[in-house]
Short mmCIF file of the C-alpha atoms (twelve columns), coordinates in Angstrom:
data_MODEL
# 
_entry.id   MODEL 
# 
loop_
_atom_site.group_PDB 
_atom_site.id 
_atom_site.type_symbol 
_atom_site.label_atom_id 
_atom_site.label_alt_id 
_atom_site.label_comp_id 
_atom_site.label_asym_id 
_atom_site.label_seq_id 
_atom_site.Cartn_x 
_atom_site.Cartn_y 
_atom_site.Cartn_z 
_atom_site.pdbx_PDB_model_num 
ATOM 1   C CA . MET A 1   106.753 93.817  135.337 1 
ATOM 2   C CA . PRO A 2   109.177 96.307  135.778 1 
ATOM 3   C CA . TRP A 3   111.431 95.800  132.197 1 
ATOM 4   C CA . PHE A 4   107.776 98.325  131.391 1 
ATOM 5   C CA . SER A 5   108.319 100.613 134.252 1 
ATOM 6   C CA . ARG A 6   111.823 100.899 133.168 1 
ATOM 7   C CA . TYR A 7   110.767 102.214 129.022 1 
ATOM 8   C CA . PHE A 8   107.748 104.232 129.729 1 
ATOM 9   C CA . PRO A 9   108.333 105.367 133.434 1 
ATOM 10  C CA . LYS A 10  105.170 107.589 133.173 1 
ATOM 11  C CA . THR A 11  101.776 105.280 132.850 1 
ATOM 12  C CA . LYS A 12  100.772 103.854 135.949 1 
ATOM 13  C CA . LEU A 13  100.435 100.161 135.530 1 
ATOM 14  C CA . LEU A 14  97.035  99.818  136.312 1 
ATOM 15  C CA . SER A 15  94.880  96.762  137.024 1 
ATOM 16  C CA . LYS A 16  91.590  94.759  135.742 1 
ATOM 17  C CA . GLY A 17  89.578  95.862  137.920 1 
ATOM 18  C CA . ALA A 18  90.124  99.691  137.882 1 
ATOM 19  C CA . LEU A 19  90.311  99.194  134.070 1 
ATOM 20  C CA . GLN A 20  86.286  97.257  134.120 1 
ATOM 21  C CA . LYS A 21  85.692  100.573 136.240 1 
ATOM 22  C CA . GLY A 22  86.318  103.639 134.990 1 
ATOM 23  C CA . THR A 23  89.338  104.192 131.959 1 
ATOM 24  C CA . GLN A 24  87.833  103.470 128.461 1 
ATOM 25  C CA . GLU A 25  89.314  102.148 126.151 1 
ATOM 26  C CA . GLY A 26  89.026  103.022 122.550 1 
ATOM 27  C CA . PHE A 27  87.020  105.723 120.800 1 
ATOM 28  C CA . ILE A 28  82.873  105.913 121.221 1 
ATOM 29  C CA . LEU A 29  80.673  105.411 118.771 1 
ATOM 30  C CA . LEU A 30  80.199  109.694 118.193 1 
ATOM 31  C CA . GLU A 31  83.591  110.595 117.542 1 
ATOM 32  C CA . VAL A 32  84.007  107.416 115.254 1 
ATOM 33  C CA . LEU A 33  80.908  108.740 113.298 1 
ATOM 34  C CA . VAL A 34  82.299  112.425 113.646 1 
ATOM 35  C CA . ALA A 35  85.298  111.389 112.099 1 
ATOM 36  C CA . MET A 36  83.472  109.217 109.399 1 
ATOM 37  C CA . SER A 37  81.548  111.998 108.313 1 
ATOM 38  C CA . LEU A 38  84.650  114.313 108.087 1 
ATOM 39  C CA . ILE A 39  87.054  111.502 105.898 1 
ATOM 40  C CA . LEU A 40  83.587  111.663 103.528 1 
ATOM 41  C CA . GLY A 41  82.605  115.984 103.765 1 
ATOM 42  C CA . VAL A 42  87.156  115.629 102.410 1 
ATOM 43  C CA . TRP A 43  86.040  113.251 99.994  1 
ATOM 44  C CA . MET A 44  83.210  114.251 98.125  1 
ATOM 45  C CA . SER A 45  84.202  117.739 98.289  1 
ATOM 46  C CA . MET A 46  87.647  115.806 96.257  1 
ATOM 47  C CA . VAL A 47  85.292  113.754 93.512  1 
ATOM 48  C CA . GLN A 48  83.269  117.596 92.751  1 
ATOM 49  C CA . ILE A 49  86.871  119.265 92.723  1 
ATOM 50  C CA . TYR A 50  87.747  116.384 90.411  1 
ATOM 51  C CA . LEU A 51  84.462  116.899 88.462  1 
ATOM 52  C CA . GLY A 52  83.905  120.341 88.133  1 
ATOM 53  C CA . LEU A 53  88.267  120.896 86.604  1 
ATOM 54  C CA . ALA A 54  87.463  117.643 84.067  1 
ATOM 55  C CA . LEU A 55  84.189  119.472 83.174  1 
ATOM 56  C CA . ARG A 56  86.261  122.411 82.417  1 
ATOM 57  C CA . GLN A 57  88.723  120.902 80.270  1 
ATOM 58  C CA . ALA A 58  86.207  119.417 78.218  1 
ATOM 59  C CA . GLN A 59  84.382  122.608 77.361  1 
ATOM 60  C CA . PHE A 60  88.199  123.754 76.513  1 
ATOM 61  C CA . GLN A 61  88.516  120.475 74.510  1 
ATOM 62  C CA . THR A 62  86.007  121.910 72.505  1 
ATOM 63  C CA . GLN A 63  86.459  125.309 72.372  1 
ATOM 64  C CA . LYS A 64  89.432  125.053 70.638  1 
ATOM 65  C CA . ALA A 65  88.199  122.341 67.513  1 
ATOM 66  C CA . GLU A 66  85.061  124.477 66.916  1 
ATOM 67  C CA . LEU A 67  88.071  127.542 66.435  1 
ATOM 68  C CA . ARG A 68  90.857  125.385 64.135  1 
ATOM 69  C CA . LYS A 69  88.006  124.151 62.166  1 
ATOM 70  C CA . GLU A 70  86.909  128.392 61.553  1 
ATOM 71  C CA . SER A 71  91.194  129.174 61.628  1 
ATOM 72  C CA . ASP A 72  90.574  126.078 58.635  1 
ATOM 73  C CA . VAL A 73  87.892  127.245 56.952  1 
ATOM 74  C CA . TYR A 74  89.428  130.939 56.921  1 
ATOM 75  C CA . GLU A 75  93.225  129.069 55.309  1 
ATOM 76  C CA . ARG A 76  91.255  126.804 53.155  1 
ATOM 77  C CA . SER A 77  88.618  129.962 51.626  1 
ATOM 78  C CA . GLU A 78  92.575  131.834 51.128  1 
ATOM 79  C CA . TYR A 79  93.672  129.489 49.442  1 
ATOM 80  C CA . VAL A 80  90.977  128.922 46.586  1 
ATOM 81  C CA . ARG A 81  90.555  133.306 46.814  1 
ATOM 82  C CA . SER A 82  94.503  133.025 46.095  1 
ATOM 83  C CA . ILE A 83  93.687  130.335 42.859  1 
ATOM 84  C CA . SER A 84  90.989  132.009 41.462  1 
ATOM 85  C CA . THR A 85  92.592  135.443 41.482  1 
ATOM 86  C CA . GLY A 86  95.464  134.064 40.131  1 
ATOM 87  C CA . PRO A 87  99.120  134.440 40.617  1 
ATOM 88  C CA . VAL A 88  100.512 136.844 43.475  1 
ATOM 89  C CA . LYS A 89  103.865 138.559 42.936  1 
ATOM 90  C CA . ASN A 90  105.607 138.544 46.425  1 
ATOM 91  C CA . GLU A 91  102.624 136.784 48.135  1 
ATOM 92  C CA . SER A 92  104.450 132.961 50.731  1 
ATOM 93  C CA . THR A 93  102.161 129.842 49.230  1 
ATOM 94  C CA . ARG A 94  99.785  128.788 51.187  1 
ATOM 95  C CA . VAL A 95  100.452 125.728 53.273  1 
ATOM 96  C CA . PHE A 96  98.088  125.709 55.592  1 
ATOM 97  C CA . SER A 97  99.015  125.963 59.693  1 
ATOM 98  C CA . ARG A 98  98.388  122.373 60.757  1 
ATOM 99  C CA . SER A 99  99.169  119.559 59.228  1 
ATOM 100 C CA . ARG A 100 97.529  117.099 60.801  1 
ATOM 101 C CA . ALA A 101 93.568  116.364 61.748  1 
ATOM 102 C CA . LEU A 102 91.668  117.453 64.560  1 
ATOM 103 C CA . PRO A 103 91.839  115.332 67.230  1 
ATOM 104 C CA . SER A 104 88.688  113.720 68.256  1 
ATOM 105 C CA . THR A 105 86.645  114.911 71.629  1 
ATOM 106 C CA . SER A 106 85.843  111.804 72.418  1 
ATOM 107 C CA . GLN A 107 89.935  110.241 72.432  1 
ATOM 108 C CA . SER A 108 90.835  110.091 75.777  1 
ATOM 109 C CA . LEU A 109 93.437  113.426 77.838  1 
ATOM 110 C CA . ILE A 110 96.248  110.521 78.853  1 
ATOM 111 C CA . LYS A 111 98.851  110.123 75.206  1 
ATOM 112 C CA . ASN A 112 100.172 106.890 76.754  1 
ATOM 113 C CA . LYS A 113 97.336  104.570 77.913  1 
ATOM 114 C CA . ARG A 114 97.000  101.387 77.868  1 
ATOM 115 C CA . ARG A 115 94.827  99.150  76.503  1 
ATOM 116 C CA . SER A 116 93.624  96.581  78.127  1 
ATOM 117 C CA . GLY A 117 93.327  92.729  77.852  1 
ATOM 118 C CA . GLY A 118 96.761  91.929  76.097  1 
# 
């Protein structure tokens, strides 16, 4: 096998007997278990971080919806007050600051999600 020694000059060719006596091929069980536990630990920590962020996002969406409801109630009360007191000079027309419906917190946050089946 001269081609092997030409490409890997520092590698010593061992006979089959030398492989059986002292050298090991592959990994031992302890190394595999340590590697698997490291991978599992990293994966579980990433899942925990993701779930924490998702929970925080849902809480922020709920708070945002509540603030919008309070703002709508205030704007409506101001509108009713302005109608009941009569027209006021130099007052701009009352238009609600938000012209669309409140987003539902049960809807997906992904805007361009595909529907399955069709």
